[in-house]
N, C-alpha and C positions, 0 to 999 in steps of 0.2 A: 739676363735673371734666371732660379736656378727653377726653369721648371723643365718638362720630358713631354715627346710625344705623343707619351699616352696620358698624360694629363686631359683629363675630358670633363664634363659639369658632376660628373657622378661624388671628383676626389680633386675639388677646386672649389676655392670659399674666397671669397672679396668680400670687401666692408669697407664702406663711403664712412665720415663721420670730419666737419667742421669743428673743429677747437677752440675756443677761445681763451690761448696761449700758444707762447711767443716756443719757437719750434726745441730753443734748447727744455724748456719744462719739459715737453712731452717727451724726451731723448730721453732723461730720465726718470722715462718711469719704464723705460723696457730692461732698463742698464741700469739699476739703485737694484742692490740685493734687500735690500729696507727693505722698496718697495715691489718688486715683481714678490718677495714671500706675501702682503698685505693682498695684493689681487686676482694671485693665476689661482687657476679651479673656479673662479664668482661661479655664481649658478649652478653649479653641485654640489656646493657647501663642503668643495676640499681643501683641508686645513694645509698650505701649505708650511714650509719654516727649513731655517739652515742654506740660501738663493747661497750660492757663491757667484762668484760673472768671473771671468777672464779676456779683459775686454780689448781682445785688438784678436789681426786675421788670424784664425789657427786654434783661438781662444777657446777654453769649454763651459759655457756657462751649466749647474746642475741648483735642479729645487727636492730637497725632502716632500712624499707625501706622507702625512703623518695616520691619514685616518679610510688609506687606498693598499689595501693588502698584493693587490692588485700590480698594484705600477706602483711602490716605494720610491720612485726615483724619474726624473723627469730633466732631457741632461740633453744638451747640443751642441756643436758649431759655430764660432762665428764664420762669417762666411765671406760678407760687405761692411764693411763700416765708414760708410761716406756722416763725419758724425754731423748731427742736428739736420738731414737729409733724406736721411738708406741704410736700411739696418739689413740687412740677411744673416738669416740665422736654420740650423740643421732645429729637428726635435721632437724626441720621443721618448720612448723606452736607450734604456741601453746594453745593447747588442741586437734590436728590433732595425729594422726599414724605420728609414726620418722621412718624417714630413718635412716642405722648408718653408718661411714663415719671411714676406718681405717686408719692412714698414718704412713707405716713404710719405717723406712730410713735404710743403710746400706752402710757404708761409703765403695771403695773403691779403691785403691789404686790412691784417688785426687782425686776423684768426689763421687758419693754420690747415689747410686740409688732408686729412692724414688717410693714407690706402696701403687697407692690411692686403696681403695674397693670402694663400696658406693651400699649395701642392701638394700631392701624392699623400691624402687620406687613401685608405685601404678599400673603404663603402660607401656611399649613401647613409646610412645612418652616423657612424663614427665624426661625419662630417657636418650632417647635425647639430649635433648633440659640442663638437666645435666653435659652432655658431652661435646659439647659449650663449656661451662661455665667454665670444668674444666681443661681441653682440654688449655683453650687461656690461664688460671691463673694460670698453668705449663709457660708456654713457659713467663707468666711474669718473675715469677720466675726467672724461665733460666736467663731471659737478669737483672736484678736486679742485681742477684745471682755477674752476671758480675762486673756490675758498683763498686755492694759496699761489698767486700767480708767482712768488717771489721763489718757487724752484728752479726756477731756470739760475738765476740770480749762484745759486751752492753746488753747482753743476759741479765744478772743478774743486770743492773740498774732500779732503782723502775722508778716506771710508773711515776713519776712526770718530771722524765726524758725521752721522747718520740726519735721515733725514726725516725727524723722530715724529713732531711735530705733524710734516707730511705725511705719513705712514698711519697715523691716528687718523686724521680725514679719509681715506682711504679703506681705512678696517669700520668708519661711522658708515658711508653712503655706502657701501658692499655692504652693510649686514641689512641694511633700512632694503634698497631692491631687492637682496632678497627674500627678504620678510616681503615683498611684495610678489614679488618670481611664486609663491610659497601657496599666496592668499589668492592666486588665479585664476579661471580652472584647469583645467587637466591638461596638460601640455599637447600637442595632435599627437596622433597615432606615428611611430614608426621611427617614436627615439627612444626607444630601451627600456627595461622598467623601470622601475623605482623605490630607492632605499626609505628607510624610517622614517628617514628627516624629511621627507619629499622632491628630494631633489632630482632629477633624471639620474642613472647608473651608469656612471660615463663607460666610454667604452677607446683605450689610447692605441 
């Protein structure tokens, strides 16, 4: 696992979720460009577009952020790809130290246990802001997989056959959950400033 001896609670985030969907479907959520751009940045009002994935060891992924002037591009490298069970990739701004993300999937009696580990944050504030995004993205995944069980069967479709309906479901669920997030009480202190749209201002 791509961790460092310097990792400690302030720069490590670990989340788990039980998803009622096969690992094949969940894997596509993290690798199909049209799906990544629909959920990435959830919880911060970030608009992602033009996602690209070169799914191979050493291949690069990237996505443009249209409404974050300080971070117009998020990118990384695929370090480990075990189809439908484990994905390890770097994540960060170009030319900046990147954090490492590990997604592990384990099928258990009709559900899949998803474990997400991200290490290498510069500090607690950045970690906590990413916790908002990852937690919301997992809620989106849970709800969309209930709607779109068949996405796994389309995993091997070529890139010119986008998962348009699944992407649409992701966007609808995301918009509803983000509206609920804004409607609740102000987030705990220590999560940074807030933009005019009500979302925490992200740090990368």
